[in-house]
NUNUGU-802577 format. One record per residue (C-alpha): residue in one letter; x, y, z. Coordinates in pm, 1 decimal, padded with zeros to 6 digits. Layout:
BEGIN
<a <X Y Z>>
...
***
This chain:
BEGIN
<m <-00350.5 00522.2 -02206.4>>
<k <-00624.0 00599.6 -01928.1>>
<d <-00506.7 00782.2 -01621.5>>
<y <-00623.0 00541.9 -01391.0>>
<i <-00595.6 00161.6 -01327.0>>
<t <-00927.8 -00037.1 -01311.3>>
<i <-00976.2 -00322.9 -01054.6>>
<i <-01277.0 -00554.4 -01106.2>>
<g <-01372.0 -00712.5 -00776.2>>
<g <-01390.8 -00559.9 -00416.2>>
<g <-01287.5 -00877.3 -00235.8>>
<l <-00959.6 -00935.9 -00041.8>>
<a <-00748.2 -00938.7 -00348.4>>
<g <-00916.5 -00622.6 -00506.1>>
<t <-00918.0 -00415.0 -00200.6>>
<e <-00548.7 -00465.0 -00131.7>>
<a <-00452.9 -00387.3 -00479.4>>
<a <-00650.7 -00069.1 -00485.2>>
<y <-00491.4 00036.7 -00150.7>>
<q <-00152.0 -00038.5 -00284.9>>
<i <-00194.4 00166.7 -00611.6>>
<a <-00372.2 00443.8 -00443.9>>
<k <-00136.4 00505.5 -00172.9>>
<r <00139.8 00559.7 -00461.9>>
<g <-00073.7 00852.4 -00603.6>>
<i <-00228.6 00655.7 -00888.2>>
<k <-00612.3 00686.0 -00937.7>>
<v <-00809.5 00367.4 -00915.5>>
<k <-01167.9 00261.9 -01036.9>>
<l <-01275.7 -00025.1 -00826.1>>
<y <-01567.6 -00199.8 -00963.1>>
<e <-01798.7 -00414.6 -00714.2>>
<m <-02132.5 -00539.7 -00809.7>>
<k <-02276.7 -00545.1 -00455.2>>
<p <-02505.6 -00435.7 -00356.2>>
<i <-02666.1 -00421.2 -00709.8>>
<k <-02610.1 -00798.0 -00756.6>>
<y <-02482.4 -01069.0 -00499.4>>
<s <-02339.9 -01392.0 -00547.8>>
<p <-02489.1 -01703.8 -00384.8>>
<a <-02254.2 -01687.3 -00071.4>>
<h <-02231.9 -01295.7 -00016.1>>
<m <-02466.1 -01141.0 00233.3>>
<n <-02377.5 -00771.7 00297.0>>
<k <-02284.7 -00470.8 00095.7>>
<n <-01911.1 -00403.6 00248.7>>
<l <-01601.5 -00464.5 00046.2>>
<a <-01361.8 -00750.0 00145.6>>
<e <-01666.8 -00956.1 00278.0>>
<i <-01542.3 -01280.6 00447.0>>
<v <-01771.3 -01562.7 00331.4>>
<c <-01644.9 -01895.5 00503.9>>
<s <-01424.0 -01914.7 00815.3>>
<n <-01321.0 -01619.9 01000.0>>
<s <-00970.3 -01762.1 01043.2>>
<f <-00679.5 -01641.6 00858.5>>
<k <-00507.2 -01934.6 00995.9>>
<s <-00180.6 -01949.2 01205.7>>
<n <00034.9 -01671.7 01314.4>>
<l <00328.9 -01888.2 01378.6>>
<l <00645.8 -01855.5 01146.6>>
<t <00672.4 -02249.9 01160.4>>
<n <00342.9 -02214.1 00969.7>>
<a <00362.3 -02133.3 00592.4>>
<c <00045.6 -01906.6 00616.4>>
<g <00192.7 -01736.5 00931.2>>
<l <00501.2 -01672.0 00729.3>>
<l <00309.0 -01531.4 00442.8>>
<k <00117.4 -01294.4 00674.6>>
<e <00461.4 -01172.2 00823.7>>
<e <00609.4 -01109.7 00448.9>>
<l <00280.4 -00917.2 00374.5>>
<r <00315.2 -00725.0 00694.9>>
<r <00638.5 -00610.4 00563.8>>
<l <00502.5 -00483.9 00247.3>>
<d <00247.9 -00283.3 00446.8>>
<s <-00051.9 -00491.2 00364.6>>
<l <-00365.1 -00293.3 00453.8>>
<l <-00565.6 -00611.4 00493.5>>
<i <-00320.0 -00803.9 00728.5>>
<k <-00311.7 -00481.3 00910.3>>
<i <-00691.2 -00451.7 00958.7>>
<a <-00715.0 -00814.1 01051.2>>
<d <-00454.2 -00789.8 01319.5>>
<e <-00653.4 -00473.8 01435.6>>
<t <-00996.4 -00659.5 01432.0>>
<s <-00856.6 -01023.4 01561.6>>
<v <-01058.7 -01216.8 01811.5>>
<p <-00898.0 -01477.3 02038.0>>
<a <-00814.7 -01797.3 01849.2>>
<g <-00503.9 -01936.6 02003.2>>
<q <-00208.4 -01918.0 01789.6>>
<a <-00429.5 -01837.3 01481.3>>
<l <-00521.7 -01494.2 01349.0>>
<a <-00914.6 -01506.0 01346.6>>
<v <-01135.2 -01187.2 01305.0>>
<d <-01442.6 -01031.2 01372.5>>
<r <-01565.7 -01065.8 01007.2>>
<e <-01817.5 -00771.9 01021.1>>
<i <-01574.9 -00501.8 01182.4>>
<f <-01305.0 -00616.7 00952.9>>
<s <-01498.6 -00578.2 00636.0>>
<e <-01639.7 -00240.6 00772.9>>
<k <-01300.7 -00109.2 00843.4>>
<v <-01166.8 -00221.5 00498.2>>
<t <-01456.2 -00036.3 00329.8>>
<k <-01391.6 00285.3 00528.3>>
<v <-01034.9 00290.8 00419.0>>
<i <-01101.5 00218.8 00057.7>>
<e <-01407.6 00473.3 00026.5>>
<e <-01222.7 00742.0 00202.1>>
<n <-00917.0 00733.8 -00020.2>>
<e <-00930.1 01040.0 -00245.0>>
<n <-00762.1 00815.3 -00507.2>>
<i <-01013.2 00555.0 -00523.3>>
<e <-01367.5 00576.3 -00700.2>>
<v <-01582.1 00279.2 -00605.5>>
<i <-01835.4 00204.0 -00865.8>>
<h <-02116.2 -00047.3 -00783.6>>
<e <-02168.6 -00237.3 -01129.4>>
<e <-02129.6 -00560.6 -01286.5>>
<i <-01860.6 -00562.1 -01548.9>>
<t <-01880.5 -00787.6 -01853.0>>
<n <-01656.1 -00627.2 -02124.7>>
<i <-01280.4 -00667.3 -02005.9>>
<e <-01134.2 -00637.4 -02352.5>>
<e <-01285.5 -00291.7 -02378.9>>
<i <-01153.8 -00161.1 -02051.0>>
<a <-00806.1 -00325.4 -02137.5>>
<k <-00781.2 -00170.5 -02491.2>>
<e <-00676.1 00154.9 -02328.7>>
<g <-00566.5 00071.8 -01967.2>>
<i <-00467.0 -00159.2 -01710.1>>
<v <-00709.5 -00377.0 -01545.0>>
<i <-00672.1 -00626.6 -01251.6>>
<i <-00961.0 -00886.5 -01241.1>>
<a <-00992.4 -01014.7 -00881.7>>
<t <-01365.1 -01131.3 -00890.7>>
<g <-01275.6 -01433.4 -00669.1>>
<p <-01404.1 -01781.0 -00699.5>>
<l <-01778.5 -01651.0 -00723.5>>
<t <-01736.1 -01469.5 -01046.7>>
<s <-02064.7 -01376.1 -01208.3>>
<e <-02174.6 -01572.7 -01492.8>>
<g <-02157.9 -01278.7 -01718.7>>
<l <-01807.7 -01192.4 -01645.0>>
<a <-01695.4 -01555.4 -01640.8>>
<k <-01818.6 -01606.0 -01999.5>>
<d <-01607.8 -01286.7 -02088.9>>
<i <-01315.9 -01438.1 -01907.9>>
<q <-01351.1 -01764.5 -02089.7>>
<k <-01344.9 -01577.1 -02428.0>>
<i <-01034.9 -01358.9 -02358.0>>
<t <-00841.2 -01669.6 -02235.9>>
<s <-00972.7 -01910.0 -02495.2>>
<q <-00995.0 -02176.9 -02215.7>>
<d <-01275.9 -02349.1 -02052.7>>
<k <-01328.5 -02254.2 -01694.0>>
<l <-01218.6 -02498.5 -01417.5>>
<y <-01432.0 -02549.9 -01097.2>>
<f <-01406.1 -02682.7 -00766.5>>
<y <-01664.3 -02663.3 -00468.6>>
<d <-01605.6 -02481.9 -00154.5>>
<a <-01813.3 -02548.2 00161.9>>
<a <-01861.3 -02317.7 00470.9>>
<a <-01909.0 -02422.7 00841.1>>
<p <-02231.0 -02343.1 01045.0>>
<i <-02226.3 -02064.8 01301.1>>
<i <-02393.1 -02106.7 01676.1>>
<n <-02513.2 -01877.1 01914.5>>
<k <-02290.9 -01910.9 02228.1>>
<d <-02588.1 -01862.0 02471.0>>
<s <-02744.9 -02186.6 02343.4>>
<i <-02450.3 -02422.5 02401.8>>
<n <-02483.8 -02640.3 02706.0>>
<f <-02180.2 -02583.6 02919.1>>
<d <-02272.2 -02877.8 03152.6>>
<i <-02091.5 -03058.4 02869.6>>
<a <-01908.9 -02822.3 02682.0>>
<f <-01573.1 -02664.5 02814.3>>
<y <-01325.1 -02402.6 02699.9>>
<g <-00986.1 -02477.3 02611.1>>
<d <-00701.2 -02503.8 02344.6>>
<r <-00561.4 -02804.4 02236.8>>
<y <-00290.0 -02932.2 02468.8>>
<t <-00317.6 -02655.4 02703.1>>
<q <-00602.9 -02786.4 02909.7>>
<e <-00502.8 -03172.6 02978.9>>
<k <-00503.2 -03242.5 03350.5>>
<k <-00133.9 -03227.2 03471.6>>
<k <-00007.8 -03535.7 03648.4>>
<e <00057.7 -03333.4 03963.3>>
<e <-00282.4 -03184.7 03980.3>>
<s <-00576.0 -03308.8 04170.0>>
<i <-00927.1 -03325.8 03978.4>>
<e <-01028.1 -03043.6 04205.9>>
<e <-00710.9 -02821.8 04118.4>>
<w <-00753.2 -02897.2 03757.4>>
<k <-01110.6 -02781.5 03737.5>>
<k <-01052.1 -02474.2 03919.9>>
<r <-00749.6 -02379.8 03686.4>>
<l <-00976.2 -02444.6 03381.4>>
<e <-01245.9 -02231.3 03538.9>>
<e <-00987.9 -01944.5 03583.7>>
<e <-00825.7 -01960.4 03232.0>>
<k <-01166.9 -01988.7 03034.2>>
<e <-01191.1 -01628.4 02965.1>>
<e <-00878.0 -01636.8 02776.2>>
<q <-00966.0 -01946.1 02569.7>>
<s <-01064.2 -01905.8 02223.4>>
<y <-01214.7 -02256.3 02172.1>>
<i <-01526.0 -02418.3 02305.8>>
<n <-01504.4 -02810.4 02297.9>>
<l <-01775.5 -03058.9 02293.7>>
<p <-01666.4 -03408.7 02402.2>>
<m <-01806.1 -03725.0 02272.2>>
<n <-01776.7 -04087.7 02394.7>>
<q <-01781.0 -04403.1 02145.0>>
<e <-02162.0 -04434.3 02162.1>>
<e <-02228.3 -04073.0 02097.2>>
<y <-01964.7 -04053.9 01801.8>>
<e <-02074.9 -04378.2 01630.4>>
<k <-02452.2 -04267.3 01646.1>>
<f <-02360.8 -03923.1 01511.6>>
<v <-02148.5 -04061.0 01217.3>>
<k <-02419.2 -04283.1 01127.8>>
<k <-02675.1 -04007.8 01103.0>>
<l <-02447.0 -03782.8 00921.7>>
<v <-02345.2 -04001.7 00638.8>>
<n <-02714.2 -04086.6 00586.2>>
<a <-02843.7 -03721.0 00604.3>>
<e <-02982.6 -03543.4 00293.8>>
<v <-02779.0 -03326.5 00097.3>>
<v <-02833.6 -03056.7 -00159.5>>
<t <-02810.9 -03244.4 -00494.7>>
<l <-02504.1 -03200.3 -00693.3>>
<h <-02479.8 -03253.4 -01056.3>>
<d <-02244.4 -03561.2 -01166.9>>
<f <-01966.8 -03324.7 -01285.6>>
<e <-01994.5 -03136.7 -00970.2>>
<k <-01932.6 -03438.4 -00752.9>>
<r <-01592.3 -03498.0 -00916.1>>
<e <-01459.0 -03132.6 -00854.7>>
<i <-01493.2 -03104.4 -00474.3>>
<f <-01185.6 -02940.6 -00349.3>>
<e <-00997.7 -03175.0 -00105.9>>
<g <-00893.1 -02868.1 00114.8>>
<c <-01254.8 -02791.8 00177.8>>
<m <-01393.4 -03130.9 00208.0>>
<p <-01768.2 -03119.3 00333.2>>
<i <-01784.2 -03315.8 00664.0>>
<e <-02049.1 -03563.9 00549.8>>
<i <-01814.3 -03677.9 00272.3>>
<m <-01516.1 -03695.0 00477.7>>
<a <-01726.8 -03924.0 00723.9>>
<k <-01801.4 -04162.6 00424.6>>
<r <-01443.9 -04253.4 00417.5>>
<g <-01458.4 -04472.1 00730.0>>
<l <-01589.9 -04474.3 01068.1>>
<d <-01292.7 -04328.8 01232.9>>
<t <-01183.9 -04078.5 00961.3>>
<l <-01347.1 -03765.7 01162.4>>
<r <-01149.8 -03890.9 01460.2>>
<f <-00832.7 -03859.0 01303.4>>
<g <-00935.1 -03518.7 01147.7>>
<p <-01119.3 -03234.4 01281.4>>
<l <-01292.2 -03432.5 01579.6>>
<k <-00946.8 -03568.0 01699.3>>
<p <-00954.7 -03593.7 02070.9>>
<v <-00577.8 -03536.7 02132.4>>
<g <-00487.3 -03289.2 02380.1>>
<f <-00784.6 -03283.1 02566.7>>
<d <-00937.1 -03426.1 02894.1>>
<d <-01305.1 -03426.8 02962.7>>
<p <-01380.3 -03221.8 03289.1>>
<r <-01658.4 -03457.2 03358.2>>
<t <-01437.2 -03758.9 03374.1>>
<g <-01084.1 -03631.9 03378.6>>
<r <-00992.3 -03860.3 03096.3>>
<r <-00943.7 -03811.6 02698.9>>
<p <-01283.3 -03812.1 02524.7>>
<y <-01337.9 -04033.4 02234.5>>
<a <-01380.7 -03749.5 01990.8>>
<v <-01409.4 -03372.2 02045.6>>
<v <-01596.2 -03112.5 01833.1>>
<q <-01453.4 -02761.5 01841.6>>
<l <-01618.0 -02435.0 01806.1>>
<r <-01408.5 -02119.7 01733.0>>
<q <-01481.4 -01761.1 01842.6>>
<d <-01629.0 -01576.6 01546.5>>
<d <-01698.3 -01225.3 01678.6>>
<k <-01526.7 -00985.0 01913.7>>
<q <-01806.4 -01005.7 02175.2>>
<a <-01773.1 -01376.9 02185.8>>
<t <-02134.6 -01435.2 02123.8>>
<m <-02097.5 -01643.0 01802.2>>
<y <-01881.4 -01968.2 01751.8>>
<n <-01824.0 -02163.5 01420.1>>
<m <-01803.9 -02525.0 01407.5>>
<v <-01436.1 -02601.9 01310.7>>
<g <-01406.9 -02831.4 01028.3>>
<f <-01767.6 -02851.0 00957.8>>
<q <-01807.8 -02733.6 00604.8>>
<t <-02110.3 -02897.2 00475.6>>
<n <-02358.0 -02941.5 00201.7>>
<l <-02628.8 -03078.8 00410.8>>
<k <-02989.9 -02917.4 00370.8>>
<y <-03055.5 -02657.8 00648.7>>
<g <-03300.5 -02878.2 00821.4>>
<e <-03063.4 -03190.9 00821.9>>
<q <-02803.4 -02967.3 00975.6>>
<k <-03027.2 -02873.4 01257.0>>
<r <-03126.0 -03238.7 01336.0>>
<v <-02780.5 -03381.9 01291.7>>
<f <-02552.6 -03149.8 01446.9>>
<s <-02779.6 -03113.1 01741.2>>
<m <-02689.1 -03471.2 01821.9>>
<i <-02374.3 -03362.5 01931.3>>
<p <-02345.8 -03326.7 02306.2>>
<g <-02382.0 -02965.8 02426.1>>
<l <-02550.7 -02865.4 02105.6>>
<e <-02887.1 -03032.1 02181.6>>
<n <-03042.5 -02672.9 02179.5>>
<a <-02795.9 -02509.1 01962.1>>
<e <-02938.9 -02181.9 01785.2>>
<f <-02773.3 -02187.3 01438.0>>
<i <-02713.3 -01815.8 01339.8>>
<k <-02587.9 -01949.5 00993.8>>
<y <-02596.2 -02264.3 00844.4>>
<g <-02338.7 -02418.4 00639.1>>
<v <-02340.4 -02361.0 00268.5>>
<m <-02174.6 -02507.0 -00055.5>>
<h <-02107.5 -02312.5 -00370.6>>
<r <-01895.3 -02326.8 -00688.2>>
<n <-01568.5 -02176.1 -00707.4>>
<t <-01416.2 -02071.0 -01021.7>>
<y <-01050.7 -02062.9 -01116.5>>
<i <-00859.2 -02008.4 -01472.8>>
<n <-00601.1 -02238.5 -01578.6>>
<s <-00325.2 -02013.1 -01459.3>>
<t <-00028.7 -02227.6 -01538.6>>
<e <-00082.9 -02181.2 -01899.0>>
<l <-00233.0 -01818.3 -01881.4>>
<l <-00029.9 -01620.0 -01622.7>>
<d <00330.5 -01524.0 -01560.2>>
<e <00484.1 -01493.7 -01209.8>>
<t <00338.0 -01160.8 -01174.8>>
<y <-00027.2 -01257.2 -01242.9>>
<n <-00022.2 -01098.9 -01566.7>>
<l <-00202.5 -01246.4 -01873.8>>
<k <00062.1 -01363.9 -02132.8>>
<s <-00170.8 -01280.3 -02423.0>>
<n <-00266.1 -00929.2 -02315.1>>
<p <-00006.4 -00740.6 -02099.0>>
<n <-00275.2 -00483.7 -01978.6>>
<i <-00457.6 -00772.2 -01793.0>>
<y <-00377.9 -00884.4 -01449.5>>
<f <-00567.3 -01150.2 -01239.9>>
<a <-00558.7 -01168.9 -00848.1>>
<g <-00721.6 -01369.7 -00591.5>>
<q <-00864.0 -01709.0 -00585.3>>
<i <-00954.8 -01703.5 -00938.1>>
<t <-00596.8 -01760.2 -01019.4>>
<g <-00584.2 -02070.4 -00824.2>>
<v <-00430.5 -01959.7 -00506.0>>
<e <-00643.6 -02099.4 -00218.1>>
<g <-00730.8 -01884.9 00113.6>>
<y <-00772.0 -01551.5 00244.0>>
<v <-00406.7 -01473.6 00290.7>>
<e <-00300.2 -01610.6 -00026.2>>
<s <-00559.9 -01411.4 -00221.8>>
<i <-00408.3 -01100.3 -00052.0>>
<s <-00069.3 -01188.2 -00165.0>>
<s <-00178.2 -01223.8 -00518.4>>
<g <-00340.4 -00875.2 -00487.1>>
<m <-00021.6 -00753.8 -00374.9>>
<v <00196.9 -00879.8 -00644.2>>
<a <-00051.8 -00765.4 -00926.2>>
<s <-00063.4 -00427.2 -00816.1>>
<l <00298.7 -00380.3 -00768.6>>
<n <00329.8 -00479.0 -01121.5>>
<a <00043.3 -00304.0 -01247.8>>
<i <00211.8 00001.7 -01098.1>>
<q <00541.5 -00054.4 -01273.1>>
<d <00325.2 -00084.3 -01624.2>>
<f <00155.6 00239.8 -01534.0>>
<t <00465.7 00441.4 -01446.9>>
<n <00672.9 00288.8 -01735.3>>
<v <00407.8 00306.7 -02002.6>>
<e <00635.2 00387.2 -02277.9>>
<e <00918.8 00155.7 -02217.0>>
<e <00910.5 -00240.2 -02281.6>>
<h <00663.4 -00409.9 -02075.7>>
<d <00857.7 -00676.5 -01911.0>>
<k <01160.7 -00510.1 -01839.6>>
<h <01000.6 -00402.7 -01509.0>>
<k <00865.8 -00695.3 -01361.5>>
<i <00871.6 -00724.9 -00979.9>>
<m <00904.1 -01068.1 -00876.5>>
<f <00968.6 -01221.3 -00513.8>>
<s <01218.3 -01483.8 -00444.4>>
<e <01095.5 -01840.2 -00466.5>>
<n <01233.5 -01866.3 -00121.6>>
<t <00945.6 -01660.8 -00001.0>>
<i <00595.3 -01809.8 00020.5>>
<i <00452.3 -01502.7 -00168.5>>
<g <00700.3 -01586.0 -00442.2>>
<a <00653.6 -01959.9 -00439.3>>
<l <00298.4 -01920.6 -00487.5>>
<a <00323.0 -01682.5 -00780.1>>
<k <00567.6 -01947.6 -00939.0>>
<y <00324.2 -02236.8 -00864.7>>
<i <00025.2 -02079.5 -01046.7>>
<s <00239.1 -01996.7 -01341.1>>
<t <00429.6 -02317.8 -01386.1>>
<p <00304.4 -02562.2 -01635.4>>
<n <00103.7 -02852.8 -01449.7>>
<t <-00134.6 -03089.0 -01608.3>>
<k <-00281.2 -03174.3 -01263.8>>
<f <-00308.6 -02802.0 -01149.2>>
<q <-00553.1 -02752.8 -00865.8>>
<p <-00605.8 -02453.5 -00605.7>>
<m <-00294.2 -02437.3 -00374.4>>
<n <-00268.2 -02313.4 -00010.9>>
<a <00041.8 -02172.9 00131.7>>
<n <00261.5 -02446.7 00240.3>>
<f <00637.4 -02526.1 00299.2>>
<g <00624.2 -02798.7 00024.6>>
<i <00620.6 -02520.4 -00249.7>>
<l <00937.7 -02382.6 -00116.4>>
<p <01304.9 -02514.6 -00257.0>>
<e <01464.5 -02729.0 00002.2>>
<l <01722.0 -02588.9 00241.7>>
<e <02088.3 -02640.7 00107.2>>
<g <02313.3 -02867.7 00301.9>>
<k <02236.8 -03143.7 00546.9>>
<k <01869.2 -03251.0 00554.6>>
<i <01688.5 -03144.4 00878.5>>
<r <01449.1 -03412.0 00993.2>>
<d <01288.5 -03239.7 01280.0>>
<k <00993.4 -03085.0 01106.1>>
<k <00936.0 -02748.7 01322.4>>
<e <01315.0 -02681.6 01299.5>>
<r <01330.2 -02725.2 00944.3>>
<y <01015.9 -02491.4 00884.2>>
<m <01179.5 -02237.5 01118.6>>
<q <01495.0 -02238.9 00895.3>>
<l <01297.8 -02193.5 00572.7>>
<a <01112.4 -01891.7 00757.5>>
<e <01433.8 -01736.2 00854.1>>
<r <01585.3 -01794.5 00501.1>>
<s <01262.1 -01603.1 00365.4>>
<l <01270.9 -01317.7 00606.2>>
<g <01660.8 -01272.1 00599.6>>
<n <01657.8 -01205.2 00234.9>>
<f <01314.2 -01072.2 00178.7>>
<n <01322.0 -00847.4 -00109.5>>
<i <01196.0 -00804.1 -00474.8>>
<h <01383.8 -00825.7 -00804.1>>
<a <01257.1 -00548.2 -01045.9>>
***
């Protein structure tokens, strides 16, 4: 047995796993192909690069992803700690300055004496696993060479879905004669306020607001939707059209489902009043702060597969964005995940080879925090295997209760399911509360969170 654990992939799951292993005094060889080779969506040389949204979603315990973050904090997650340190205003959500976040993670990993970072593409997993433990955390953008090797060792065809990222806009190019700051429900005009008092309050509060809002009237909205559904997209193959993941639906496809679909989705106006009229607008586009300096904002819910020129043309129709400067256009790329329900156990261990673990979105967990959680579980079990090498393998599994989100996700990806699709953290994967059914959703979610945290432990 080698005197180190190998990790392939320096993304969120891989760096979390490397940190957890190294802090326990075990050597790690972390392979990351950047900057020698980049995936279609990656852009910088740092580890833990955030490709899509900068949001780690809600921090509230009544949100499943918020509960998962709290579970990870209790396990001393490096990445959640750094996310907290590099957060930018985002209301009740945890959003980060993506550049500073990646820089900090990279610094911690590279300065750890137990971690050796090797910039090289790996395509021979079986050779590595013959004499040592390996965690494959190459993410949804696994290189073609490695993907073929994974297909070989799993004896399964790969599964695909397509993920789409939203554009990012320079704040200085936004027209604030139209745009206004405000979080949903916190900036509606109070009944007792005059128009002047309300506008003054909005002005005083704007520095604390993490969202910029772009109101649309009915005519503006309907013209925008018409142009959006007829805009030119990057051509997909027929099989690709069937594999778009519902959770990251491109906005142009969503718009084709009906004229009002966007108004009941990412452009819903509920919770806002337009400062120009004092009344609720017909639709609202939201922009969320993307960096510490508040110079860049991403378009919430605007994941897209439109061609770059079409993004400029169509999105500039949105009132307030007529002169928008697009720092980064939206992109769409293929994500890869294995059929984990047949291949992995609840520790993310490959059933056919106990020396191989998988972690991250390649396993079918969907989302940043979910990927971190899989890296946590895989690393804790890899540590057990490494330190108990001469004893029976499955006597030392570390599994979290299915009453926790981290445990429920692990169970979801390892439970046989003929309709397996990537899964975000959600309360629907937790067992129901015992006793009387609670109708109030927020109260029910809080009780589920309290049950998780009140009994948060591992079963070795």
